VEXDRENZA-268972 format. One record per residue (C-alpha): residue in three letters; chain; residue number from 1; y, z, x. Coordinates in Angstrom, 2 decimals. Layout:
BEGIN
{"ALA","A",NUM,{Y,Z,X}}
...
//
This chain:
BEGIN
{"MET","A",1,{7.14,-95.41,50.80}}
{"SER","A",2,{4.99,-93.87,53.53}}
{"ALA","A",3,{5.55,-90.12,53.44}}
{"VAL","A",4,{6.57,-90.27,57.11}}
{"PHE","A",5,{9.65,-92.34,56.23}}
{"THR","A",6,{10.71,-90.55,53.03}}
{"GLY","A",7,{14.45,-90.03,52.99}}
{"LEU","A",8,{15.22,-92.59,55.69}}
{"SER","A",9,{17.74,-95.33,55.06}}
{"PRO","A",10,{17.77,-98.25,54.40}}
{"GLU","A",11,{14.95,-97.30,52.07}}
{"ARG","A",12,{13.45,-100.75,51.48}}
{"VAL","A",13,{13.36,-101.58,55.19}}
{"TRP","A",14,{11.49,-98.34,55.95}}
{"PHE","A",15,{9.20,-98.93,52.97}}
{"TYR","A",16,{8.15,-102.30,54.30}}
{"PHE","A",17,{7.85,-101.04,57.87}}
{"GLY","A",18,{5.49,-98.32,56.63}}
{"GLU","A",19,{3.41,-100.92,54.81}}
{"ILE","A",20,{3.34,-103.17,57.88}}
{"CYS","A",21,{2.02,-100.28,60.00}}
{"LYS","A",22,{-1.03,-100.24,57.74}}
{"VAL","A",23,{-1.87,-103.89,58.43}}
{"PRO","A",24,{-3.71,-104.79,61.69}}
{"ARG","A",25,{-1.93,-107.64,63.48}}
{"PRO","A",26,{-3.13,-108.29,67.04}}
{"SER","A",27,{-1.94,-111.47,68.70}}
{"LYS","A",28,{-4.01,-114.49,67.64}}
{"LYS","A",29,{-5.47,-112.46,64.77}}
{"GLU","A",30,{-2.58,-112.37,62.32}}
{"LYS","A",31,{-4.48,-113.32,59.15}}
{"LEU","A",32,{-4.13,-109.89,57.49}}
{"ILE","A",33,{-0.38,-109.65,58.05}}
{"ALA","A",34,{0.05,-113.30,57.07}}
{"ASP","A",35,{-1.84,-112.64,53.81}}
{"TYR","A",36,{0.39,-109.61,53.18}}
{"ILE","A",37,{3.61,-111.61,53.71}}
{"ILE","A",38,{2.38,-114.49,51.54}}
{"GLY","A",39,{1.45,-111.95,48.87}}
{"ILE","A",40,{5.05,-110.71,48.81}}
{"ALA","A",41,{6.32,-114.28,48.44}}
{"ARG","A",42,{3.99,-114.84,45.51}}
{"GLU","A",43,{5.01,-111.59,43.83}}
{"LEU","A",44,{8.66,-112.64,44.11}}
{"ASN","A",45,{7.94,-116.21,42.94}}
{"LEU","A",46,{9.46,-117.65,46.11}}
{"ASP","A",47,{8.56,-121.00,47.63}}
{"PHE","A",48,{6.66,-120.81,50.90}}
{"GLU","A",49,{4.89,-123.03,53.40}}
{"VAL","A",50,{2.33,-122.40,56.12}}
{"ASP","A",51,{2.25,-124.89,58.96}}
{"GLU","A",52,{-0.83,-125.95,60.89}}
{"THR","A",53,{-0.11,-123.37,63.62}}
{"GLY","A",54,{-0.04,-120.51,61.11}}
{"ASN","A",55,{3.71,-119.94,60.93}}
{"ILE","A",56,{5.02,-118.91,57.51}}
{"LEU","A",57,{8.32,-120.10,56.02}}
{"ILE","A",58,{9.62,-118.48,52.82}}
{"ARG","A",59,{12.70,-119.87,51.08}}
{"LYS","A",60,{15.06,-117.79,48.97}}
{"PRO","A",61,{17.87,-119.42,46.95}}
{"ALA","A",62,{21.47,-118.34,47.42}}
{"THR","A",63,{22.95,-115.56,45.33}}
{"GLU","A",64,{25.60,-116.47,42.77}}
{"GLY","A",65,{28.73,-117.88,44.39}}
{"TYR","A",66,{27.04,-118.60,47.74}}
{"ALA","A",67,{25.18,-121.83,47.00}}
{"HIS","A",68,{27.68,-123.80,49.09}}
{"PHE","A",69,{26.79,-121.80,52.23}}
{"PRO","A",70,{24.68,-123.50,54.91}}
{"VAL","A",71,{21.00,-122.58,55.14}}
{"VAL","A",72,{20.36,-119.68,57.51}}
{"VAL","A",73,{16.99,-118.98,59.17}}
{"LEU","A",74,{15.98,-115.37,59.86}}
{"GLN","A",75,{13.05,-115.19,62.28}}
{"SER","A",76,{10.57,-112.63,63.59}}
{"HIS","A",77,{7.00,-112.71,64.89}}
{"MET","A",78,{3.96,-111.35,63.08}}
{"ASP","A",79,{1.86,-110.14,66.01}}
{"MET","A",80,{2.19,-106.97,68.06}}
{"VAL","A",81,{1.20,-105.82,71.53}}
{"CYS","A",82,{-2.00,-103.76,71.26}}
{"GLU","A",83,{-1.87,-101.09,73.97}}
{"LYS","A",84,{-3.32,-97.59,73.78}}
{"ASN","A",85,{-3.88,-94.63,76.01}}
{"SER","A",86,{-7.33,-94.53,77.60}}
{"ASP","A",87,{-8.16,-91.28,75.79}}
{"THR","A",88,{-7.22,-92.72,72.38}}
{"TYR","A",89,{-9.81,-94.40,70.17}}
{"HIS","A",90,{-8.19,-97.16,68.14}}
{"ASP","A",91,{-9.55,-100.45,66.84}}
{"PHE","A",92,{-6.48,-102.67,66.57}}
{"GLU","A",93,{-8.35,-105.22,64.46}}
{"ASN","A",94,{-9.19,-102.71,61.75}}
{"ASP","A",95,{-7.27,-99.44,62.11}}
{"PRO","A",96,{-3.73,-98.80,60.86}}
{"ILE","A",97,{-0.97,-97.67,63.19}}
{"ILE","A",98,{-0.22,-93.98,62.62}}
{"PRO","A",99,{3.56,-93.47,62.83}}
{"ARG","A",100,{5.30,-90.14,63.27}}
{"ILE","A",101,{8.86,-88.92,63.72}}
{"GLU","A",102,{9.94,-87.08,66.85}}
{"GLY","A",103,{13.60,-86.14,66.65}}
{"GLU","A",104,{15.65,-89.33,66.41}}
{"TRP","A",105,{12.69,-91.61,67.10}}
{"VAL","A",106,{9.70,-93.11,65.29}}
{"LYS","A",107,{6.60,-93.28,67.50}}
{"ALA","A",108,{2.91,-94.05,67.04}}
{"THR","A",109,{-0.02,-91.78,67.86}}
{"GLY","A",110,{-1.57,-92.86,71.15}}
{"THR","A",111,{-0.82,-96.56,70.63}}
{"THR","A",112,{1.99,-99.06,70.56}}
{"LEU","A",113,{4.09,-98.74,67.41}}
{"GLY","A",114,{4.58,-102.42,66.67}}
{"ALA","A",115,{8.29,-102.06,65.92}}
{"ASP","A",116,{8.35,-105.12,68.18}}
{"ASP","A",117,{8.61,-107.03,65.86}}
{"GLY","A",118,{7.48,-105.16,62.75}}
{"ILE","A",119,{10.99,-103.92,62.09}}
{"GLY","A",120,{12.22,-107.52,62.05}}
{"ILE","A",121,{9.55,-108.43,59.50}}
{"ALA","A",122,{10.51,-105.38,57.41}}
{"ALA","A",123,{14.17,-106.43,57.31}}
{"GLN","A",124,{13.24,-109.95,56.23}}
{"LEU","A",125,{10.99,-108.68,53.44}}
{"ALA","A",126,{13.65,-106.23,52.26}}
{"ILE","A",127,{16.14,-109.12,51.99}}
{"LEU","A",128,{13.61,-111.25,50.10}}
{"ASP","A",129,{12.99,-108.32,47.74}}
{"SER","A",130,{16.67,-107.63,47.14}}
{"THR","A",131,{18.73,-108.46,44.06}}
{"ASP","A",132,{22.11,-107.15,45.23}}
{"ILE","A",133,{22.67,-108.74,48.67}}
{"GLU","A",134,{25.22,-111.55,49.04}}
{"HIS","A",135,{23.85,-114.53,50.93}}
{"GLY","A",136,{23.57,-118.29,51.00}}
{"PRO","A",137,{20.24,-120.14,50.94}}
{"LEU","A",138,{17.77,-118.46,53.31}}
{"GLU","A",139,{14.65,-119.43,55.21}}
{"MET","A",140,{12.47,-116.60,56.47}}
{"LEU","A",141,{10.37,-117.73,59.43}}
{"PHE","A",142,{7.42,-115.59,60.55}}
{"THR","A",143,{5.74,-116.91,63.70}}
{"VAL","A",144,{2.29,-116.23,65.16}}
{"ASP","A",145,{1.21,-115.16,68.63}}
{"GLU","A",146,{4.57,-114.52,70.23}}
{"GLU","A",147,{3.27,-111.82,72.53}}
{"THR","A",148,{0.45,-113.67,74.29}}
{"GLY","A",149,{1.55,-117.28,74.31}}
{"LEU","A",150,{4.56,-118.03,72.08}}
{"THR","A",151,{2.06,-120.20,70.23}}
{"GLY","A",152,{3.88,-120.15,66.91}}
{"ALA","A",153,{7.28,-121.17,68.27}}
{"ASN","A",154,{5.65,-123.76,70.50}}
{"GLY","A",155,{3.85,-125.24,67.50}}
{"LEU","A",156,{6.91,-125.62,65.27}}
{"LYS","A",157,{7.35,-129.19,64.16}}
{"ALA","A",158,{10.65,-130.97,63.57}}
{"GLY","A",159,{11.59,-130.87,59.90}}
{"PHE","A",160,{9.79,-127.62,59.04}}
{"LEU","A",161,{13.13,-125.75,59.14}}
{"LYS","A",162,{16.14,-126.97,57.17}}
{"GLY","A",163,{18.63,-124.42,58.48}}
{"ASN","A",164,{20.78,-125.05,61.52}}
{"ILE","A",165,{21.71,-121.38,62.10}}
{"LEU","A",166,{19.07,-118.91,63.25}}
{"LEU","A",167,{19.10,-115.11,63.50}}
{"ASN","A",168,{16.27,-113.97,65.77}}
{"LEU","A",169,{15.46,-110.34,64.87}}
{"ASP","A",170,{13.50,-109.54,68.02}}
{"SER","A",171,{15.88,-107.85,70.46}}
{"GLU","A",172,{15.62,-104.20,71.34}}
{"ASP","A",173,{19.05,-102.72,72.10}}
{"GLU","A",174,{21.41,-102.05,69.21}}
{"GLY","A",175,{24.96,-103.01,70.11}}
{"GLU","A",176,{23.84,-105.94,72.25}}
{"LEU","A",177,{23.93,-109.55,71.10}}
{"PHE","A",178,{21.74,-111.94,73.06}}
{"ILE","A",179,{22.64,-115.60,73.51}}
{"GLY","A",180,{20.19,-116.60,76.29}}
{"CYS","A",181,{16.82,-115.69,77.77}}
{"ALA","A",182,{14.55,-116.37,80.71}}
{"GLY","A",183,{11.81,-118.94,80.77}}
{"GLY","A",184,{8.35,-117.95,81.92}}
{"GLN","A",185,{4.92,-119.09,83.02}}
{"ASP","A",186,{1.62,-117.28,83.54}}
{"THR","A",187,{-0.87,-117.64,86.37}}
{"LYS","A",188,{-4.58,-116.84,86.16}}
{"VAL","A",189,{-6.77,-116.43,89.22}}
{"LEU","A",190,{-10.58,-116.39,89.26}}
{"MET","A",191,{-12.55,-115.09,92.22}}
{"SER","A",192,{-16.33,-115.31,92.09}}
{"TYR","A",193,{-18.38,-112.60,93.79}}
{"SER","A",194,{-21.94,-111.74,94.70}}
{"LYS","A",195,{-23.68,-108.49,93.83}}
{"VAL","A",196,{-25.00,-106.44,96.72}}
{"ALA","A",197,{-27.59,-103.67,96.37}}
{"VAL","A",198,{-26.58,-100.06,97.08}}
{"ASN","A",199,{-28.49,-97.73,99.40}}
{"TYR","A",200,{-28.64,-93.95,99.17}}
{"ASP","A",201,{-26.47,-93.14,102.18}}
{"PHE","A",202,{-23.43,-93.37,99.90}}
{"ALA","A",203,{-21.70,-91.23,97.27}}
{"GLY","A",204,{-20.17,-92.68,94.11}}
{"TYR","A",205,{-16.63,-92.02,92.86}}
{"GLN","A",206,{-14.37,-93.18,90.07}}
{"ILE","A",207,{-10.73,-93.51,91.07}}
{"LYS","A",208,{-8.09,-93.37,88.33}}
{"VAL","A",209,{-4.37,-94.17,88.31}}
{"THR","A",210,{-2.87,-92.81,85.10}}
{"GLY","A",211,{0.34,-91.40,83.63}}
{"LEU","A",212,{2.58,-94.40,84.27}}
{"GLN","A",213,{5.11,-95.56,81.71}}
{"GLY","A",214,{4.27,-99.27,81.85}}
{"GLY","A",215,{6.68,-101.19,79.65}}
{"HIS","A",216,{7.91,-104.70,79.04}}
{"SER","A",217,{7.47,-106.97,82.04}}
{"GLY","A",218,{10.86,-108.55,81.35}}
{"ASP","A",219,{13.09,-105.77,80.04}}
{"ASP","A",220,{11.69,-103.03,82.29}}
{"ILE","A",221,{10.84,-104.91,85.48}}
{"ASN","A",222,{14.00,-103.68,87.24}}
{"LYS","A",223,{13.59,-100.00,86.40}}
{"GLY","A",224,{11.50,-99.01,89.40}}
{"ARG","A",225,{8.37,-98.18,87.43}}
{"GLY","A",226,{4.99,-98.01,89.09}}
{"ASN","A",227,{2.35,-100.68,88.69}}
{"ALA","A",228,{-1.08,-99.08,88.37}}
{"VAL","A",229,{-2.88,-102.10,89.83}}
{"LYS","A",230,{-0.67,-102.09,92.93}}
{"ILE","A",231,{-1.05,-98.33,93.41}}
{"LEU","A",232,{-4.82,-98.41,92.97}}
{"ASN","A",233,{-5.16,-101.37,95.32}}
{"ARG","A",234,{-3.07,-99.59,97.94}}
{"LEU","A",235,{-5.57,-96.72,97.95}}
{"LEU","A",236,{-8.60,-99.01,97.92}}
{"TRP","A",237,{-7.25,-101.17,100.74}}
{"SER","A",238,{-6.72,-98.22,103.06}}
{"SER","A",239,{-9.97,-96.52,102.01}}
{"SER","A",240,{-11.95,-99.67,102.76}}
{"HIS","A",241,{-10.67,-99.62,106.33}}
{"LEU","A",242,{-10.65,-95.88,106.95}}
{"PHE","A",243,{-13.83,-94.87,105.12}}
{"GLU","A",244,{-15.78,-98.11,104.58}}
{"ALA","A",245,{-15.32,-97.74,100.82}}
{"ARG","A",246,{-16.94,-100.46,98.73}}
{"ILE","A",247,{-16.02,-101.50,95.21}}
{"SER","A",248,{-18.46,-101.74,92.33}}
{"GLU","A",249,{-15.98,-102.20,89.45}}
{"ILE","A",250,{-12.24,-102.58,89.14}}
{"ASP","A",251,{-10.17,-102.66,85.95}}
{"GLY","A",252,{-6.41,-102.40,85.66}}
{"GLY","A",253,{-3.69,-103.47,83.27}}
{"ASN","A",254,{-4.20,-105.48,80.10}}
{"LEU","A",255,{-1.46,-107.84,78.99}}
{"ARG","A",256,{0.50,-110.45,80.94}}
{"ASN","A",257,{3.80,-109.20,79.47}}
{"ALA","A",258,{3.21,-105.49,80.11}}
{"ILE","A",259,{3.52,-103.60,83.38}}
{"ALA","A",260,{0.10,-102.10,84.20}}
{"ARG","A",261,{0.04,-98.42,83.16}}
{"GLU","A",262,{-3.52,-97.49,84.09}}
{"ALA","A",263,{-6.12,-98.73,86.55}}
{"PHE","A",264,{-9.66,-97.65,87.46}}
{"ALA","A",265,{-12.23,-98.41,90.11}}
{"ASN","A",266,{-15.83,-97.33,90.69}}
{"ILE","A",267,{-16.51,-97.21,94.40}}
{"ILE","A",268,{-18.98,-95.87,96.94}}
{"VAL","A",269,{-18.21,-94.13,100.23}}
{"PRO","A",270,{-20.67,-93.33,103.07}}
{"ASN","A",271,{-21.79,-89.71,102.82}}
{"ARG","A",272,{-20.46,-88.96,106.30}}
{"PHE","A",273,{-16.89,-89.59,105.06}}
{"ASN","A",274,{-17.07,-87.59,101.82}}
{"LYS","A",275,{-14.85,-84.66,102.79}}
{"GLU","A",276,{-12.31,-86.81,104.59}}
{"PHE","A",277,{-12.17,-89.27,101.69}}
{"ILE","A",278,{-11.56,-86.57,99.11}}
{"GLN","A",279,{-8.78,-85.08,101.23}}
{"TYR","A",280,{-7.28,-88.52,101.65}}
{"VAL","A",281,{-7.18,-89.16,97.88}}
{"LYS","A",282,{-5.43,-85.82,97.37}}
{"LYS","A",283,{-2.92,-86.64,100.10}}
{"PHE","A",284,{-2.37,-90.13,98.69}}
{"ASN","A",285,{-1.71,-88.65,95.26}}
{"ALA","A",286,{0.92,-86.34,96.73}}
{"ILE","A",287,{2.56,-89.24,98.58}}
{"VAL","A",288,{2.88,-91.57,95.60}}
{"LYS","A",289,{3.96,-88.74,93.29}}
{"GLU","A",290,{6.79,-88.04,95.72}}
{"GLU","A",291,{7.68,-91.73,95.93}}
{"TYR","A",292,{7.82,-92.07,92.15}}
{"ARG","A",293,{9.09,-88.56,91.35}}
{"ILE","A",294,{12.14,-89.88,89.49}}
{"ASN","A",295,{10.78,-92.90,87.62}}
{"GLU","A",296,{7.16,-91.84,87.08}}
{"PRO","A",297,{6.97,-88.03,86.88}}
{"ALA","A",298,{3.56,-88.08,85.13}}
{"LEU","A",299,{1.84,-90.34,87.69}}
{"LEU","A",300,{-1.60,-89.09,88.75}}
{"VAL","A",301,{-4.13,-90.54,91.17}}
{"SER","A",302,{-7.44,-88.74,90.72}}
{"TYR","A",303,{-11.10,-88.99,91.69}}
{"GLN","A",304,{-14.34,-87.98,90.03}}
{"PRO","A",305,{-17.84,-88.03,91.54}}
{"THR","A",306,{-20.21,-90.40,89.74}}
{"GLU","A",307,{-23.76,-91.62,90.03}}
{"LEU","A",308,{-24.35,-94.47,92.42}}
{"PRO","A",309,{-23.71,-97.85,90.77}}
{"SER","A",310,{-26.37,-100.53,90.60}}
{"PHE","A",311,{-24.39,-102.93,92.80}}
{"ILE","A",312,{-21.23,-103.44,94.82}}
{"ILE","A",313,{-19.06,-106.52,95.38}}
{"ASP","A",314,{-19.92,-108.51,98.48}}
{"SER","A",315,{-17.78,-107.55,101.47}}
{"SER","A",316,{-16.09,-110.93,101.90}}
{"THR","A",317,{-14.85,-111.03,98.32}}
{"GLN","A",318,{-13.71,-107.42,98.47}}
{"GLU","A",319,{-11.69,-108.07,101.62}}
{"ARG","A",320,{-10.04,-111.18,100.17}}
{"LEU","A",321,{-9.36,-109.48,96.82}}
{"LEU","A",322,{-7.75,-106.36,98.28}}
{"ASN","A",323,{-5.64,-108.37,100.72}}
{"ALA","A",324,{-4.45,-110.71,97.98}}
{"LEU","A",325,{-3.57,-107.92,95.55}}
{"TYR","A",326,{-1.67,-106.14,98.30}}
{"ALA","A",327,{0.26,-109.29,99.26}}
{"CYS","A",328,{0.88,-110.48,95.71}}
{"PRO","A",329,{4.55,-109.92,94.84}}
{"HIS","A",330,{5.45,-107.74,91.90}}
{"GLY","A",331,{8.87,-106.89,90.51}}
{"VAL","A",332,{12.34,-108.35,90.91}}
{"ILE","A",333,{12.50,-111.38,93.21}}
{"ALA","A",334,{16.15,-112.34,92.72}}
{"MET","A",335,{19.22,-111.01,90.91}}
{"SER","A",336,{21.70,-113.35,89.26}}
{"ALA","A",337,{24.65,-114.43,91.36}}
{"ASP","A",338,{26.66,-115.14,88.19}}
{"VAL","A",339,{25.95,-112.18,85.91}}
{"PRO","A",340,{26.31,-108.66,87.35}}
{"ASN","A",341,{23.15,-106.51,87.24}}
{"PHE","A",342,{21.13,-109.28,85.59}}
{"VAL","A",343,{17.64,-110.10,86.84}}
{"GLU","A",344,{17.28,-113.81,87.49}}
{"THR","A",345,{13.67,-114.05,88.73}}
{"SER","A",346,{10.71,-111.67,88.62}}
{"THR","A",347,{6.92,-111.56,88.63}}
{"ASN","A",348,{4.46,-109.14,87.08}}
{"LEU","A",349,{1.03,-108.46,88.56}}
{"ALA","A",350,{-0.31,-107.72,85.11}}
{"SER","A",351,{-4.06,-107.18,85.30}}
{"VAL","A",352,{-7.29,-107.32,87.23}}
{"LYS","A",353,{-10.58,-107.54,85.30}}
{"MET","A",354,{-14.16,-108.39,86.15}}
{"ASN","A",355,{-17.33,-109.49,84.44}}
{"ASP","A",356,{-20.83,-110.30,85.72}}
{"LYS","A",357,{-19.67,-113.36,87.67}}
{"VAL","A",358,{-15.95,-113.36,88.37}}
{"ILE","A",359,{-12.91,-111.20,88.96}}
{"GLU","A",360,{-9.86,-112.34,86.97}}
{"ILE","A",361,{-6.29,-111.59,87.99}}
{"GLY","A",362,{-3.39,-112.19,85.59}}
{"THR","A",363,{0.26,-112.55,86.55}}
{"SER","A",364,{3.42,-113.55,84.72}}
{"GLN","A",365,{6.54,-115.13,86.20}}
{"ARG","A",366,{10.01,-115.22,84.62}}
{"SER","A",367,{13.34,-116.74,85.58}}
{"SER","A",368,{16.55,-117.95,84.00}}
{"SER","A",369,{16.47,-120.65,86.69}}
{"GLU","A",370,{13.79,-123.32,86.38}}
{"HIS","A",371,{13.81,-123.71,90.16}}
{"GLY","A",372,{13.50,-119.95,90.59}}
{"LYS","A",373,{10.56,-119.85,88.21}}
{"GLN","A",374,{8.77,-122.59,90.12}}
{"ASP","A",375,{9.46,-120.89,93.44}}
{"VAL","A",376,{7.92,-117.56,92.41}}
{"LEU","A",377,{5.05,-119.41,90.74}}
{"ASN","A",378,{4.34,-121.10,94.07}}
{"MET","A",379,{4.68,-117.77,95.87}}
{"VAL","A",380,{1.96,-116.18,93.73}}
{"GLU","A",381,{-0.27,-119.25,93.94}}
{"SER","A",382,{-0.03,-119.38,97.74}}
{"VAL","A",383,{-1.24,-115.78,98.08}}
{"PHE","A",384,{-4.36,-116.40,96.05}}
{"ARG","A",385,{-5.00,-119.79,97.66}}
{"LEU","A",386,{-5.26,-117.97,100.98}}
{"ALA","A",387,{-7.77,-115.64,99.32}}
{"GLY","A",388,{-9.90,-118.54,98.06}}
{"GLY","A",389,{-9.14,-117.98,94.39}}
{"LYS","A",390,{-9.29,-120.61,91.67}}
{"ILE","A",391,{-5.75,-120.81,90.28}}
{"SER","A",392,{-4.50,-122.11,86.93}}
{"HIS","A",393,{-1.12,-121.96,85.19}}
{"ASN","A",394,{-0.36,-122.17,81.50}}
{"ASP","A",395,{2.31,-124.50,80.15}}
{"GLY","A",396,{4.93,-121.77,80.12}}
{"TYR","A",397,{8.02,-121.73,77.95}}
{"PRO","A",398,{11.63,-122.77,78.49}}
{"GLY","A",399,{14.63,-120.54,78.83}}
{"TRP","A",400,{17.47,-120.45,76.32}}
{"THR","A",401,{20.79,-121.55,77.84}}
{"PRO","A",402,{23.69,-119.32,76.74}}
{"ASN","A",403,{26.50,-120.82,74.65}}
{"PRO","A",404,{29.50,-118.45,74.79}}
{"LYS","A",405,{31.30,-120.67,72.23}}
{"SER","A",406,{28.52,-120.36,69.64}}
{"PRO","A",407,{29.91,-120.09,66.07}}
{"ILE","A",408,{27.19,-117.62,65.01}}
{"LEU","A",409,{28.07,-115.47,68.03}}
{"ASP","A",410,{31.69,-115.39,66.89}}
{"ILE","A",411,{30.67,-114.44,63.34}}
{"THR","A",412,{28.26,-111.74,64.50}}
{"ARG","A",413,{30.68,-110.26,67.02}}
{"LYS","A",414,{33.47,-110.05,64.42}}
{"ALA","A",415,{31.07,-108.50,61.90}}
{"TYR","A",416,{30.04,-105.87,64.45}}
{"VAL","A",417,{33.64,-104.94,65.24}}
{"LYS","A",418,{34.50,-104.74,61.52}}
{"LEU","A",419,{31.55,-102.45,60.77}}
{"PHE","A",420,{31.53,-100.19,63.81}}
{"ASP","A",421,{35.02,-100.51,65.28}}
{"GLN","A",422,{33.74,-101.38,68.73}}
{"ASP","A",423,{32.86,-104.50,70.66}}
{"PRO","A",424,{29.18,-105.36,71.10}}
{"LYS","A",425,{27.87,-106.45,74.47}}
{"VAL","A",426,{27.12,-110.18,74.72}}
{"LEU","A",427,{24.24,-110.80,77.11}}
{"ALA","A",428,{21.35,-112.92,78.21}}
{"ILE","A",429,{17.96,-111.21,78.46}}
{"HIS","A",430,{15.36,-111.45,81.21}}
{"ALA","A",431,{12.56,-111.29,78.63}}
{"GLY","A",432,{11.31,-114.41,76.90}}
{"LEU","A",433,{12.43,-115.10,73.34}}
{"GLU","A",434,{11.18,-117.70,70.94}}
{"CYS","A",435,{14.71,-119.10,70.78}}
{"GLY","A",436,{14.06,-121.21,73.89}}
{"LEU","A",437,{11.17,-123.04,72.27}}
{"ILE","A",438,{12.86,-123.28,68.87}}
{"GLY","A",439,{15.97,-124.72,70.50}}
{"GLU","A",440,{13.83,-127.28,72.30}}
{"GLN","A",441,{12.33,-128.47,69.00}}
{"TYR","A",442,{15.61,-128.21,67.07}}
{"PRO","A",443,{18.39,-129.36,69.43}}
{"GLY","A",444,{21.79,-128.09,68.36}}
{"ILE","A",445,{20.53,-125.17,66.29}}
{"ASP","A",446,{22.99,-122.26,66.63}}
{"MET","A",447,{21.11,-119.06,67.50}}
{"ILE","A",448,{21.66,-115.39,68.21}}
{"SER","A",449,{19.23,-112.51,68.77}}
{"TYR","A",450,{19.75,-108.82,68.02}}
{"GLY","A",451,{17.90,-105.80,66.67}}
{"PRO","A",452,{17.72,-102.00,66.54}}
{"THR","A",453,{16.96,-99.93,69.63}}
{"ILE","A",454,{13.32,-99.97,70.72}}
{"LYS","A",455,{12.32,-98.24,73.95}}
{"GLY","A",456,{9.00,-98.43,75.80}}
{"ALA","A",457,{7.96,-101.68,74.13}}
{"HIS","A",458,{4.48,-102.94,75.06}}
{"SER","A",459,{3.31,-99.38,75.86}}
{"PRO","A",460,{2.03,-96.40,73.86}}
{"ASP","A",461,{5.44,-94.83,74.49}}
{"GLU","A",462,{7.08,-97.46,72.25}}
{"ARG","A",463,{9.64,-95.80,70.02}}
{"LEU","A",464,{12.19,-96.94,67.45}}
{"GLN","A",465,{15.56,-95.16,67.19}}
{"ILE","A",466,{16.02,-94.27,63.53}}
{"ASN","A",467,{19.80,-94.44,63.14}}
{"THR","A",468,{20.01,-97.88,64.76}}
{"VAL","A",469,{17.90,-99.40,61.99}}
{"GLN","A",470,{20.71,-98.77,59.51}}
{"ARG","A",471,{23.24,-100.39,61.85}}
{"PHE","A",472,{20.89,-103.36,62.40}}
{"TRP","A",473,{20.55,-103.75,58.63}}
{"ASP","A",474,{24.28,-103.43,57.94}}
{"LEU","A",475,{25.08,-106.00,60.61}}
{"THR","A",476,{22.55,-108.48,59.19}}
{"LEU","A",477,{24.00,-108.23,55.68}}
{"GLU","A",478,{27.57,-108.54,56.96}}
{"VAL","A",479,{26.67,-111.66,58.94}}
{"LEU","A",480,{24.93,-113.26,55.94}}
{"LYS","A",481,{27.94,-112.93,53.69}}
{"ASN","A",482,{30.32,-114.29,56.32}}
{"ILE","A",483,{28.54,-117.50,57.29}}
{"PRO","A",484,{31.26,-120.21,57.09}}
//
C-alpha cells in the first residue's frame, strides 16, 4: 500500500487507489490504466474482454451458494479530468498523481486527484481480488473517455453485457442514491482573425484572473462560483471602450465539463492611458472581489507589464468576440418545476483558446428536459451566429429517466438503512452519467448510481472524504449479497 494510505480502511480499496494514482490516465489516453486493469484480471485468472471502443469487461464467478443470483454489472470509467494550477508543473501523460491527507480528506498536490472515478475502479478491483465477499456472478465494466465525450458508454454494443442490473460507482455524495441524470450537448465556436502589427505608442500588459474554485459544470453550476472567462471578458470589454485596449492573446478555461478557474490575456493599451488603466484594473479587482466575497474569497484580478507583442487581433474580430463572450449565457437557465432545488437546465461557458488562425470557444449545455437542452443550445448558437462564428455541436448524450419503482433502488435503500440506521436521499443529478447511454443500448436494465463523497471534482481542489469510502464499500457489499 502507498505509505500515504497506510492504516486506512478498507485496506484493499485504498491499496488499489494508491496504485491507480501512479498510473497516468487522461481522457482518450487510457492505455496505461487499461493495461494495469487487464494485468490484474490475468493475475487472478479471470475472463475478460476488450471491445472495439476500448472498454474492458472482467467476469468473476459467483461465490459458493450464490450461483443462482442474477448477473450484476459494476461500472466505473478509467479516465480522469486533468486540471492543474497554473504554477504547478505536471505532465498528466507521464507523471503520477501525488496524493496527501489533510484532516478527513485525501487531496492531490496541485492537480486533480482522480478520485472521479479512480475510487470506483479501486472498489471493483478490490472485489475482484477478494476471496471472502458474498456475491453472485459479476461483470466489472471499465469504460473509456467518460469525461470528454462519454465515448466508452456510447460505443457499448448490445450483447457485450450479460447482466441486467447495474451499479454505477461514479456519484460523489455519500448518502445519496441517484436514479436519473441530465442529458447534455457541447457547442464549439470558431472565429477566424487577422493579425495586425503593433506600433510603439502602446504599453503591453498581461491580465490574469486566478484563485477561483472552478468545479464540475453540472454539480457545481448552481453554487454561485465565478467563471474566469466571464470575469476576464468583462474587464477586457470595458477596457476596450474606455482605454482602447487591444488583445494579442486570450486563454481561459480548459475542459467543457469544468467551470473555468483561470483566464489570461496579453493586451496593449495606448501610453496616454497607462495610469488610468492600471487604476481601473485595481478598482475592477476590488469590485469583483466584493461581488464574490462569499463564494470566491481567493479571487484575484491582476496585471503585469510585459513587452509589446508581435501582433494584435484585428479590431472587428475583437469587437465581435468580446460582445459574444459577454452575451453568452453561463450558469443556471431553469430550475425544475417538479423537484425542489433541482437544476433543470444550465450552460457552461467552458473555454476560450486561440492559435495562429482561429479563436475557439467551448460551451456545454445540460438539461433533464430534451426541449430545455435544445432551447439553451439554440440560445448559445444564436449569440455566436450574430458574432459571425462558425458553430458546430457534438452528438450529445441522453438523460436517464428516473424510475422510483426500480428494484435495485429498493434493495440499495434497504441495505443503506440496515447498515447506517438512516434513510438515504434518492435523487436525480444535473451532471451527466453514463447510465443514460447504457440504458439506451440496454433497454430495461435496472440501474443505480452512488459513491463516496468527493468535493471539488474537475478542479485541483478535488478531495475525497476518507470515512465515506468505508461506507461506500460496506454498502456495495451489502447490496451484492442481497440481490434477489
